[in-house]
C-alpha positions as CSV (number, residue, x, y, z in Angstrom):
1,M,115.9,266.3,108.5
2,R,112.9,268.4,107.5
3,T,114.7,271.2,105.7
4,I,116.5,268.2,103.6
5,L,113.2,267.3,102.5
6,V,112.5,270.4,101.8
7,V,115.3,270.6,99.2
8,A,114.6,267.3,97.8
9,R,110.9,268.0,96.9
10,R,111.9,271.1,95.5
11,E,114.5,269.2,93.2
12,L,112.5,266.1,92.6
13,G,109.4,269.0,91.3
14,A,112.1,270.4,89.1
15,Y,112.1,267.0,86.9
16,F,109.0,266.4,86.2
17,A,108.6,270.4,85.6
18,T,110.5,270.1,82.8
19,P,110.9,267.3,80.0
20,V,113.6,266.3,81.9
21,A,111.7,263.4,83.8
22,P,109.5,262.1,80.9
23,V,112.7,262.2,77.9
24,F,114.9,260.4,80.6
25,I,111.9,257.6,81.6
26,V,110.6,256.9,78.1
27,I,114.7,256.3,77.3
28,F,115.7,254.3,80.0
29,L,112.8,252.1,79.4
30,A,113.1,251.6,75.8
31,L,116.6,251.3,76.6
32,Q,116.5,248.4,78.5
33,G,113.0,246.9,76.3
34,V,115.9,246.4,73.9
35,L,118.7,245.4,75.6
36,T,117.0,242.8,77.2
37,F,115.0,240.8,75.3
38,N,116.7,241.6,71.7
39,L,120.6,241.9,72.5
40,G,119.9,239.9,75.4
41,N,118.5,237.1,73.9
42,F,115.8,236.8,76.1
43,F,113.7,234.3,74.3
44,E,117.0,232.2,72.9
45,R,117.8,231.6,77.0
46,N,114.7,229.9,77.4
47,Q,115.4,230.8,81.5
48,A,112.4,232.8,83.1
49,D,114.6,235.5,84.7
50,L,116.0,239.2,85.2
51,A,120.0,238.7,83.9
52,P,119.4,240.2,80.6
53,F,118.0,243.0,82.5
54,F,120.5,243.0,85.6
55,N,123.5,242.9,83.0
56,F,122.8,246.0,81.2
57,I,121.7,248.3,83.9
58,P,125.5,249.6,85.2
59,W,126.1,250.3,81.2
60,V,122.4,252.3,80.9
61,F,123.1,254.4,84.2
62,L,126.6,255.0,83.4
63,L,124.9,257.4,80.2
64,L,121.8,258.7,81.5
65,V,122.6,259.3,85.1
66,P,125.3,261.7,84.3
67,A,122.4,263.5,82.2
68,I,120.6,263.6,85.7
69,T,123.2,265.5,87.4
70,M,124.3,267.8,85.4
71,R,122.4,270.4,85.8
72,L,122.2,270.1,89.8
73,W,124.8,272.4,90.0
74,A,126.2,273.5,87.3
75,E,122.6,274.6,86.3
76,E,122.9,276.8,90.1
77,R,125.9,278.5,89.3
78,R,125.4,279.7,85.7
79,L,121.9,281.3,86.5
80,G,123.3,282.5,89.8
81,T,121.1,281.1,91.5
82,I,123.5,278.9,93.6
83,E,123.7,282.2,95.7
84,L,120.4,281.9,97.1
85,L,120.4,278.9,97.9
86,L,123.2,279.3,100.8
87,T,122.1,282.2,101.8
88,L,118.9,280.6,103.3
89,P,119.2,278.9,106.6
90,I,120.2,275.9,105.1
91,T,123.6,273.5,105.2
92,Q,126.0,273.0,102.2
93,A,125.5,269.2,103.6
94,Q,121.9,269.9,103.8
95,A,121.5,271.3,100.2
96,V,123.8,268.1,98.7
97,L,122.0,265.8,100.6
98,G,118.8,267.1,99.6
99,K,119.8,267.4,96.1
100,F,121.1,263.9,96.0
101,L,118.0,262.1,97.2
102,A,115.5,264.2,94.8
103,A,117.9,262.7,91.9
104,W,117.7,258.8,94.1
105,A,114.1,258.9,94.3
106,F,113.9,260.3,90.7
107,C,115.9,257.1,89.3
108,A,114.3,254.8,91.5
109,I,110.5,255.8,90.0
110,A,112.6,254.8,86.4
111,L,113.0,251.7,88.0
112,A,109.5,250.9,89.4
113,L,108.4,251.6,85.9
114,T,110.2,248.6,84.4
115,F,107.4,246.3,86.9
116,P,105.6,244.8,83.5
117,F,109.1,242.8,82.8
118,V,108.7,241.4,86.3
119,L,105.2,240.5,85.5
120,T,106.3,239.8,82.3
121,I,108.5,237.0,83.5
122,N,106.7,235.7,86.3
123,Y,103.9,235.1,83.3
124,L,106.5,233.3,81.5
125,G,107.3,230.9,84.0
126,R,108.3,230.4,87.9
127,P,112.0,232.8,88.8
128,D,113.3,233.1,91.6
129,N,111.8,236.7,92.8
130,G,114.0,236.5,95.4
131,V,117.3,237.7,93.1
132,I,114.7,239.6,91.4
133,A,115.0,242.0,94.7
134,S,118.0,241.7,95.2
135,G,118.8,242.8,91.7
136,Y,116.3,245.6,91.5
137,L,118.3,246.6,95.3
138,G,121.8,246.5,93.4
139,A,120.3,248.5,90.8
140,L,119.4,251.3,93.0
141,L,122.6,251.3,94.6
142,V,124.5,251.1,91.6
143,A,122.1,254.3,90.5
144,G,123.3,256.1,93.8
145,A,127.0,255.5,93.3
146,F,126.5,257.2,90.3
147,L,124.7,260.0,91.1
148,S,127.0,260.6,94.0
149,I,129.8,261.1,91.5
150,G,128.1,262.7,89.1
151,A,126.3,265.3,91.6
152,A,130.1,266.2,92.3
153,M,131.4,266.5,89.4
154,S,128.5,268.5,88.5
155,A,129.7,270.8,91.3
156,T,133.1,271.8,89.9
157,T,132.1,273.7,86.3
158,K,129.5,275.7,85.2
159,N,129.1,273.9,82.0
160,Q,126.4,271.2,81.9
161,V,128.5,269.5,78.9
162,I,131.3,269.1,81.0
163,A,129.9,267.8,84.5
164,F,128.1,265.0,81.4
165,V,131.4,264.4,80.3
166,L,133.0,264.7,83.5
167,G,130.5,262.1,85.1
168,V,130.3,259.6,82.9
169,A,134.5,259.6,82.4
170,V,134.8,259.4,86.1
171,C,131.6,257.0,86.6
172,F,133.1,254.9,83.5
173,V,136.4,253.6,86.1
174,F,134.2,252.6,88.9
175,A,132.4,250.2,85.9
176,V,135.6,248.7,84.3
177,A,137.9,248.6,87.2
178,S,136.8,245.0,87.8
179,Y,137.2,243.9,84.2
180,P,140.1,241.8,83.1
181,L,141.0,243.9,80.5
182,V,142.3,246.6,83.4
183,T,143.2,243.8,86.4
184,D,145.4,242.4,83.6
185,F,146.9,245.6,82.9
186,L,147.3,246.7,86.2
187,T,149.0,242.6,87.2
188,R,151.9,243.3,84.6
189,N,152.0,246.9,85.2
190,V,151.1,247.3,88.7
191,P,150.6,244.2,90.8
192,A,149.8,246.4,94.0
193,L,146.8,248.2,92.3
194,A,144.9,244.9,90.9
195,E,143.1,243.9,93.7
196,T,142.3,247.8,95.4
197,A,140.9,248.4,91.6
198,R,138.4,245.1,91.9
199,R,137.8,246.2,95.2
200,L,137.0,249.3,93.9
201,S,134.6,248.3,91.3
202,V,130.9,249.4,91.3
203,S,130.2,246.6,88.8
204,E,131.8,244.0,91.1
205,R,129.5,245.1,94.2
206,F,127.1,245.0,91.6
207,L,127.3,241.4,90.7
208,A,126.3,239.8,94.1
209,F,123.3,241.1,93.9
210,T,122.2,239.6,90.8
211,R,122.6,236.3,92.0
212,G,120.8,236.9,95.0
213,V,123.7,238.0,97.4
214,I,123.0,240.9,99.9
215,S,126.0,241.3,102.3
216,L,126.8,243.8,104.6
217,R,129.9,244.1,103.0
218,D,128.6,245.4,99.5
219,L,126.0,247.6,101.5
220,L,128.8,248.9,103.0
221,Y,130.7,249.4,100.5
222,F,128.0,251.5,98.9
223,A,127.2,253.8,102.1
224,S,130.9,254.8,101.8
225,F,131.3,255.3,98.4
226,I,128.2,257.3,98.5
227,G,129.2,259.2,101.5
228,F,132.5,259.8,100.3
229,W,131.2,261.5,96.8
230,L,128.4,263.6,99.1
231,Y,131.2,264.7,101.1
232,L,133.3,265.9,97.8
233,N,130.4,267.6,96.6
234,T,130.2,269.2,100.2
235,V,133.9,270.3,100.1
236,I,133.7,271.4,96.4
237,V,130.4,273.3,96.9
238,E,131.8,275.0,99.8
239,H,135.0,275.9,97.7
240,R,133.4,277.4,95.4
241,K,130.8,279.2,96.3
242,A,132.4,282.5,95.7
243,D,133.4,282.1,92.2
């Protein structure tokens, strides 16, 4: 565990040693502010809750999370530092988990900086803060799911742009899998896949958290989802470490 934390601290420090951290955080906060209070019709709804905030979170993460992960392995491979990393007394799995935890911690920091939204809601009304806390937990899990996908995609290439595009594309599939347009199409053409698509949808699982429902089934889904992509990430790194 100590080795994993060392890798995580190294990677988290790298975010704040470059413009990546401030740029990401400013864009994230600006987008969420505009989407929540303008496009989300926050004041017109006349309800003291953060439903508009959480409605847009998966889509903002869909665009911004792959921007975080695109450099995780692609940059290491491009600069040739991946060989140095993998010759250290750590396993591929430890390196993968350390990098992932750093990116996840970075997303957690970005989410924590939206606390003025919560203060605003509590100033304007009397919201159910339990539901808000549940929504934040769900948002953090969505970020983890997309980060695990993006990290795996980054391990497949030396090009950060390609890693970004692949990350967005795969995350998009899991974001829209439960939408009526997709499920209706599958029901008409491949009925056996319609229910599977809905069950695998990240957005569908996140919806329960925004309603204040935290179930063991959904927690196991996110744990399994993240675990699968991190395992795939490890396999890819192992397979391509000589490239």
